[in-house]
N, C-alpha and C positions, 0 to 999 in steps of 0.2 A: 410465177407471180402469185398464183392462187395460194400456193403453199406459204409464201411470205405473209399474205394477209391472214391466213388461218393461224399461223404461228403468232402473229401480232395480236389477234383476237384472243387466243388462249392466254397469252401473257397478260393482257389487260384484264381479263376476267379473273385471273389468279391474283393480280394485285388488288382488285376491288374486293375479292373475298377476304384477303388478308387485312385490308383496311376496315372491313365490317366487323372483324373479330375484336377489334379494339386493342389497346395496349395490354401487355402481360401484367399480371398482378404483381405488385411490388413485394419484395421479400420482407418478412417481419423485421422491424427495427430492433426488437429486443431478442437477442439470441437465447436459445433454450440451452441451458447447461445440463448435461446429463446428471442424474442423481448421484450424490456422493455419499459414501459411508465414511465418516470422519470419527476419529477417536475423541472422546470427551476432553475438553481443555483442562490441562493441569493448572495448578496454582500459579506457576511461573508464566504460563501463557496468558492467564486471565490478568495478571499484573501488567504484562506487556500490552495487552489489549486496552487496558485503561489509559495508557499513555498515547494511543494512536489518535491522529487527527482525522475525525470523521467528517465527511462533507465534500464540497466541491473544491477543486484545485484549478488555478489558472496557470498554464504552462507556457513555455517558450513557443514561438511561432503560432500564437492564438489557438493552441490545443488545450483540451480540457481533460481532466481526470476526476473520477468520483470514487470515493471510498465510503462504503456503507456496511453496517453490521450484517452478517449473514443471518437471514430470518430463521434458519433451522438449527444452527449450531452456535452456541455461545462461545465467545473467544475467537471467532473466525470472522473474516471480512470479505466482502465481494468488492472487487476493484474493476471499474468499467473504464476502458480506454477505447475510444472509437466505438466500433460495434462489438468489441470483445469484452467478455466478463469472465474473470477468473476468481476462484476462492483462494484466499491467502491466510496463512497462519502467522501471527505476530511472534517475533523472537527478539528479545532485548539483547543487544550485543555488549561486549565488554567495554566498548568505547562510548557507550551511551546512545548510539544511534539505534533506531528501531528498524528492524528488518521485517517486512511482510513477505513471507516466502510462499510461493504458489504450491498448493498441495499436490499438483500434478507435475511440478518441477519445471515450469516454463518461465514464469515471471518472478521478478524480485523488485519490490518497492522499498527504497531506503528513505527513511525520514530522519532528518536532522533538524535542529531548531530553526534554521533559516530557509530550507527548501527541501524538496523531495525529488527523487529520480526513479524512473521506471526502467528496468533492464529486462531484456530477453536473455535468459540464462543459456538456452540451447544454442542460439546463434552468436552469443557473446557480444551483443551490441546494445546500445542505449536506445530505448524507444522514444523517450521524452525526458527532458531535463528542465531544471528550474521551475518545477511545479510548486506553487505557493498556496497554502491554505490560509484562511484569514488569521489564524493564530500565529502562523509563521510570518505573515506580513507584520503583525504586531511585534513579534520578536525582532524583526529587521528594524522597525522604527525605533524600538527601545534601544537596541544595540547601536544604532546610528547616533543616538543622542549621548551615548557614553564615550569616554576616551577609548581610543583604539587599543585592543588587546591582541596578543599573538594567539594563533590557533584557529580552529574551525568553529568554536563555540559549543563543542561537545563536552559534556561534563561527565568524566568517568566515575565520579563519586555517586552521581545519580544512578548509573547503571549498577554499581556495586550495591547500593541501597535497595534497588528494585530486585536484584537477584537474591539479596539476603532477606527480603521481606517474607517469603514463604517459610524460610527456615526459622525466622523469628516468631512467626505465628505458630509453628509446630512446637517450639520450645517455650511458648507462653505459659504452659502448664507448670513449668519449673520456675521458682522465684529467682529473679536475676540477682547476681552478686553485686552488692553496692560497694564501689571503690571510689573513694574521694579523689579529687584532682591532686591534692597534696600527696596522697599515698602513691598515686601512679608516678608523679614527678620524682618522689623520693626513690621509688623502685628503679626508675630509668637512670637516675644519677648513680645509684649503687652498682648498676650493671656496667658502668664505664670503668 
């Protein structure tokens, strides 16, 4: 009987000591990302970065995503989803979609005119879909007012122009050959 009382007394004093310590300190909300050594952005990367939608995104199931320019490296972005932050490199695809590729190979953010999607490349699953930036919401409203068109709304001509822009800047030193529309039509007709 005495042993039971002593055990109960020890248990109660242990609980009161634990209660006096207070709650544990919460973990920091902003994760610290290890320092990165990234290559300087090439002209193609800077051209792709200029087309990225920077800011907050509202996603399905009341989730949020944030894209912001990386403060240390031009042409790179930090993408925050939940408590995770990853540094991504923009790449313009041949379809006109903008791919933001994780420099560590984990995430992929795909931006098209009407929505964005965040994928976990290592597990092969979608983290969040139907993320909409305010500019994408404007694109949706504009498209809804127009007659229905087939396709996804991706313009491959814009991708081709963006890929050709750095090459055009490099050849700007050479004077362009001037060809009139009539001369090119005549040339096309003679080829048939």
